[in-house]
C-alpha positions in Angstrom: -7.4 67.7 -74.9 -6.8 66.2 -71.5 -5.5 67.8 -68.2 -1.9 67.7 -67.2 -2.2 65.7 -64.0 0.7 66.4 -61.6 1.7 63.6 -59.3 0.4 63.9 -55.7 2.8 65.9 -53.6 0.5 67.0 -50.8 0.0 64.1 -48.3 -2.1 66.4 -46.0 -4.9 66.5 -48.4 -6.7 63.4 -47.2 -10.0 62.0 -48.5 -11.7 62.9 -45.2 -10.6 66.5 -45.3 -11.7 66.8 -48.9 -15.1 65.4 -48.1 -15.5 67.8 -45.2 -14.5 70.7 -47.4 -16.9 69.6 -50.1 -19.8 69.2 -47.6 -19.3 72.6 -46.1 -19.0 74.2 -49.5 -22.2 72.6 -50.7 -24.0 73.5 -47.5 -23.0 77.2 -47.7 -24.1 77.5 -51.3 -27.4 75.9 -50.5 -28.2 78.6 -47.9 -27.6 81.5 -50.3 -30.3 83.5 -52.0 -28.2 86.4 -53.4 -26.3 86.0 -56.7 -23.5 88.3 -55.7 -22.9 86.4 -52.4 -23.2 83.1 -54.2 -20.6 84.0 -56.9 -18.2 85.2 -54.1 -18.6 82.0 -52.2 -17.9 79.9 -55.3 -14.8 81.8 -56.3 -13.3 82.0 -52.8 -14.1 78.3 -52.2 -12.4 77.1 -55.4 -9.4 79.4 -54.8 -9.0 78.1 -51.3 -9.2 74.5 -52.4 -6.6 75.1 -55.2 -4.4 77.2 -52.9 -4.5 80.0 -55.5 -4.6 83.6 -54.2 -6.1 85.3 -57.2 -9.0 84.6 -59.5 -12.1 85.7 -61.3 -15.4 84.2 -62.1 -17.3 84.5 -65.4 -21.0 84.0 -65.7 -23.1 83.3 -68.7 -25.3 86.2 -69.8 -28.1 84.4 -71.5 -29.7 87.5 -73.0 -26.5 88.7 -74.6 -24.9 85.4 -75.5 -21.6 86.0 -73.8 -19.7 85.3 -70.6 -19.1 88.3 -68.4 -16.7 88.8 -65.5 -18.8 89.1 -62.3 -16.3 89.0 -59.4 -12.6 88.8 -58.7 -10.2 87.9 -55.9 -7.3 90.3 -55.1 -5.9 92.2 -58.0 -7.4 91.5 -61.5 -4.4 92.9 -63.3 -3.0 89.4 -63.8 -6.0 88.3 -65.8 -5.2 88.1 -69.5 -8.8 87.2 -70.5 -11.0 90.1 -71.4 -13.9 91.0 -69.1 -16.4 89.8 -71.7 -16.0 86.6 -73.9 -18.5 85.6 -76.7 -19.8 82.1 -76.7 -17.9 81.3 -79.9 -14.5 82.4 -78.4 -11.9 79.5 -78.7 -11.2 79.6 -75.0 -14.9 79.2 -74.1 -15.2 76.5 -76.7 -12.2 74.7 -75.2 -13.9 74.6 -71.8 -17.4 73.8 -73.2 -16.2 70.9 -75.4 -13.7 69.2 -73.1 -15.6 69.9 -69.9 -12.5 69.5 -67.8 -10.2 71.6 -65.7 -7.5 73.3 -67.8 -4.0 73.8 -66.3 -2.0 76.5 -68.3 1.0 74.3 -69.1 -1.3 71.7 -70.7 -2.1 74.1 -73.4 1.4 74.2 -74.8 0.5 71.6 -77.4 -2.8 73.3 -78.4 -3.0 74.3 -82.1 -5.2 77.3 -81.2 -3.0 80.3 -80.8 -5.8 82.4 -79.3 -6.5 79.8 -76.6 -2.8 79.5 -75.8 -2.3 83.2 -75.5 -5.1 83.5 -72.8 -3.6 81.1 -70.3 0.0 80.8 -71.5 0.6 84.3 -70.2 -0.3 82.9 -66.7 2.2 80.0 -66.1 0.5 79.0 -62.8 -3.2 79.3 -63.6 -6.3 77.1 -63.7 -9.5 77.3 -65.7 -12.4 75.5 -64.0 -15.7 75.0 -66.0 -19.0 75.0 -64.2 -21.4 72.8 -66.1 -25.1 72.1 -65.7 -26.7 69.3 -67.7 -23.7 69.4 -70.0 -23.9 73.1 -70.6 -21.2 75.6 -69.6 -22.9 78.3 -67.4 -19.8 79.8 -65.7 -16.1 79.3 -65.3 -13.4 80.4 -62.9 -9.8 81.3 -63.8 -7.5 81.0 -60.8 -3.9 82.2 -60.5 -1.0 81.9 -58.0 2.2 83.8 -57.9 4.0 80.8 -56.4 6.2 78.8 -58.8 6.3 75.7 -56.7 2.5 75.1 -56.4 1.4 71.9 -58.0 -2.1 70.5 -58.5 -2.4 66.9 -57.4 -4.9 64.5 -59.0 -6.7 64.5 -55.6 -7.1 68.3 -55.6 -8.3 68.1 -59.2 -11.0 65.7 -58.3 -12.0 67.9 -55.4 -12.2 71.0 -57.6 -14.3 69.1 -60.1 -16.8 68.0 -57.4 -16.9 71.6 -56.0 -17.5 73.0 -59.5 -20.4 70.6 -60.1 -22.0 71.7 -56.8 -21.4 75.3 -57.7 -23.0 74.9 -61.1 -26.1 73.3 -59.5 -26.4 76.1 -57.0 -26.0 78.7 -59.7 -28.6 77.1 -61.9 -31.1 76.8 -59.1 -30.6 80.4 -58.0 -30.9 81.7 -61.6 -34.1 79.7 -62.1 -35.4 81.1 -58.8 -34.6 84.7 -59.9 -36.4 84.1 -63.3 -39.4 82.7 -61.4 -39.4 85.7 -59.0 -39.2 88.2 -61.8 -42.0 86.4 -63.8 -44.2 86.5 -60.7 -43.5 90.2 -60.2 -44.4 90.8 -63.8 -47.6 88.8 -63.5 -48.5 90.8 -60.3 -48.0 94.1 -62.1 -50.0 92.8 -65.1 -52.9 91.8 -62.7 -52.7 95.1 -61.0 -53.0 97.0 -64.3 -55.9 94.8 -65.4 -57.6 95.5 -62.0 -57.0 99.2 -62.4 -58.9 99.2 -65.6 -61.9 97.8 -63.7 -61.3 100.3 -60.9 -61.2 103.2 -63.3 -64.6 102.3 -64.7 -66.0 101.7 -61.2 -64.6 105.0 -59.9 -66.4 106.9 -62.7 -69.7 105.1 -61.8 -69.2 105.6 -58.0 -68.6 109.3 -58.1 -71.4 110.2 -60.6 -74.1 110.4 -57.9 -72.1 112.5 -55.4 -71.0 114.8 -58.2 -74.6 115.2 -59.3 -75.8 116.2 -55.9 -72.9 118.7 -55.5 -73.6 120.2 -58.9 -77.3 120.5 -58.0 -76.5 122.2 -54.8 -74.2 124.7 -56.5 -76.9 125.5 -59.1 -79.7 125.9 -56.6 -77.8 127.7 -53.8 -77.9 131.3 -55.3 -81.7 131.3 -55.5 -82.3 129.3 -52.3 -79.6 131.1 -50.2 -82.3 132.4 -47.8 -83.8 129.0 -47.2 -81.9 127.9 -44.1 -83.5 124.4 -44.1 -82.4 123.8 -47.7 -78.9 125.1 -47.0 -78.5 123.0 -43.9 -79.9 119.8 -45.4 -78.0 120.1 -48.7 -74.8 121.1 -46.9 -74.9 117.9 -44.9 -75.5 115.8 -48.1 -72.7 117.5 -50.0 -70.3 117.1 -47.1 -71.1 113.3 -47.0 -70.6 113.1 -50.7 -67.3 114.9 -50.6 -66.1 112.6 -47.8 -67.1 109.6 -49.9 -65.1 110.9 -52.9 -62.1 111.5 -50.7 -62.3 107.9 -49.3 -62.6 106.5 -52.8 -59.6 108.5 -54.0 -57.5 107.4 -51.0 -58.3 103.8 -51.4 -57.6 103.9 -55.2 -54.2 105.5 -54.5 -53.5 102.8 -51.9 -54.4 100.1 -54.4 -52.6 101.6 -57.4 -49.4 102.1 -55.5 -47.1 99.0 -56.0 -47.1 97.5 -52.6 -43.7 95.8 -52.3 -43.9 94.5 -48.7 -41.1 95.7 -46.4 -40.6 92.3 -44.8 -39.3 92.0 -41.2 -39.1 89.1 -38.8 -42.5 89.2 -37.0 -44.6 87.3 -34.5 -48.0 87.0 -36.1 -49.7 86.5 -32.7 -48.3 89.8 -31.5 -49.7 91.6 -34.6 -53.2 90.0 -34.1 -53.2 91.0 -30.4 -52.2 94.6 -31.3 -55.2 94.8 -33.7 -57.6 93.4 -31.1 -56.4 96.0 -28.7 -57.5 98.8 -31.0 -61.0 97.4 -31.5 -61.7 96.2 -28.0 -63.3 99.5 -26.8 -65.6 99.7 -29.8 -66.6 96.0 -29.4 -67.4 96.5 -25.7 -69.5 99.5 -26.4 -71.6 97.5 -28.9 -71.9 94.4 -26.8 -69.8 92.3 -29.1 -67.9 89.5 -27.4 -64.4 88.8 -28.7 -63.2 85.1 -28.4 -59.5 84.9 -28.8 -57.5 81.7 -29.3 -53.9 82.3 -30.3 -51.8 79.2 -30.8 -48.6 78.9 -28.6 -45.3 78.3 -30.3 -46.5 79.8 -33.6 -43.5 80.0 -36.0 -42.4 83.5 -36.9 -42.6 84.8 -40.4 -41.3 87.5 -42.7 -44.1 90.1 -42.9 -44.8 93.7 -43.5 -46.2 94.6 -40.1 -48.3 97.6 -41.2 -49.8 95.9 -44.3 -50.8 92.8 -42.3 -52.4 95.1 -39.6 -54.3 96.9 -42.4 -55.7 93.6 -43.6 -56.6 92.3 -40.1 -58.2 95.6 -39.0 -60.2 95.8 -42.2 -61.6 92.3 -41.6 -62.2 92.9 -37.9 -64.1 96.1 -38.5 -66.1 94.4 -41.3 -67.0 91.6 -38.9 -68.4 94.1 -36.4 -70.3 95.9 -39.1 -71.8 92.5 -40.1 -72.9 91.9 -36.5 -74.6 95.3 -36.5 -76.3 96.8 -33.5 -77.3 93.4 -32.0 -75.0 91.5 -29.6 -72.8 88.9 -31.3 -69.5 87.2 -31.2 -66.2 87.9 -33.0 -63.9 84.9 -33.1 -60.2 85.3 -33.7 -57.9 82.2 -33.9 -54.4 81.5 -35.0 -53.0 78.0 -35.7 -50.2 76.2 -37.5 -51.1 75.1 -41.0 -49.1 72.1 -42.4 -48.9 72.2 -46.2 -48.7 69.3 -48.6 -45.1 70.0 -49.5 -44.0 69.7 -45.8 -43.9 73.4 -45.1 -45.6 74.9 -42.0 -47.6 78.1 -42.6 -49.6 80.2 -40.1 -53.3 80.7 -40.3 -55.5 83.5 -38.9 -59.2 82.8 -38.7 -61.6 85.8 -38.2 -65.2 84.8 -37.8 -68.4 86.6 -36.9 -72.1 85.8 -36.1 -73.4 88.5 -38.4 -75.9 88.4 -41.2 -73.6 86.4 -43.5 -73.1 86.8 -47.3 -75.3 85.2 -49.9 -73.9 82.6 -52.3 -74.3 84.8 -55.3 -72.4 87.7 -53.6 -69.7 85.5 -52.1 -67.8 84.9 -55.4 -67.5 88.6 -55.9 -66.4 89.5 -52.4 -62.8 90.5 -53.5 -63.9 92.3 -56.7 -63.2 96.1 -56.9 -66.1 98.3 -55.8 -68.2 95.3 -54.7 -69.8 96.0 -51.3 -72.7 94.8 -49.2 -72.6 97.9 -46.9 -75.4 100.2 -47.7 -76.9 100.8 -44.2 -75.8 104.5 -43.9 -73.6 107.1 -45.4 -71.2 106.7 -42.5 -70.8 102.9 -42.9 -71.3 102.6 -46.6 -68.3 100.8 -48.0 -66.2 101.9 -51.0 -65.8 98.3 -52.1 -62.0 98.4 -52.2 -61.1 97.3 -48.7 -61.2 93.6 -49.4 -59.6 94.1 -52.8 -56.7 95.8 -51.2 -56.5 93.1 -48.5 -56.5 90.4 -51.1 -53.7 92.1 -53.0 -51.6 92.5 -49.8 -51.9 88.8 -48.9 -50.9 87.9 -52.4 -47.8 90.1 -52.2 -46.9 88.1 -49.1 -47.2 84.9 -51.1 -50.1 83.9 -49.0 -53.8 83.0 -49.4 -57.1 84.5 -48.3 -60.4 82.5 -48.3 -63.9 83.3 -47.2 -66.7 81.0 -46.0 -70.2 82.3 -45.2 -73.8 81.3 -44.6 -76.7 83.8 -44.6 -78.1 84.3 -41.2 -75.3 82.5 -39.4 -72.1 84.4 -40.1 -68.8 84.7 -42.1 -65.3 83.4 -41.6 -62.2 84.7 -43.3 -59.1 82.5 -43.4 -55.6 84.1 -44.0 -52.7 81.7 -44.7 -49.2 83.1 -44.5 -45.8 81.4 -45.0 -43.6 81.1 -41.9 -39.9 80.4 -41.3 -40.5 76.8 -40.3 -40.5 74.0 -42.9 
């Protein structure tokens, strides 16, 4: 079946105006990352071009194998089509097979009564298919209450071009949503797998503290008059309890699904804020801080508190690695061009500490892996870098480490920016 093409009767619809409308329509769709906003833009754009005041858009539900009404303009009481249509419905088949705009009067000669009844009840209506790679993924039904409105061949061509742009934008967004959901599922799966490791590590890590606490409780009744024993064991038990508390808190931090609360941030400002917090401690230990923050660094969408947590963890680790001797802590930001043309931001945190051996370096982000065993106060739980790694991944970023024993360690954090 072919369209009924009505002779041109609108001389104002010039080729230049059509091209401008199409260009703006395509540009607006390309900037949209929300399905609800995109479908609204598609329907309103098509309705405006056709000069139809009412309409509705149907989108393919791939899981349930039907088309479902997603959005409508003005009152939907005029719509004779049900809110849900299966893929094998004659009306859907008509659009999918002929892949052309249907004007309701053109269906008068159709032999399919079910198809006729859907649009025949709307004497001034259009059905516009949205096709991607020859497959119907959506369609719009538009209606006007005017009896004098005609659809010129020029307008039909414009609507067809707009429909193709709309179909491409819809397909891209749906693929993006599928990818985003798959990545989220993978992150949750990785987290559950890591939690299995953490559960085993937690049992191992608290065994010794619990043993000392149990021993103290067993011996305390018969040694209650031994002040030296009570004082010494009380100190040990308190250290062990504090260690267990730190372990539990860090496990809770890691187990909680950390969906970043992204806001528009200046990475240099976050780095400066972290350096402000550690400056006094660095000065008291004779550690020199060398700061080199790139000017004109592009802003990015970041969770400010989570990124501060990562940076502070790395900065404090760097000072611990330097130890009681004097040393240097280097902090640098720079623009990082990527192979695909995007521009990311990089934060470099380096120290002149004792470094990390090659055999330990590959395990640095593993749960419960730590090289801090100098004292009960500074002994690490082994989850700080694991959490930092997870946070950077949640930001779609990267974290790398380079180290040489006796020379120092450098962490590189790469984060996406607004600029591309």
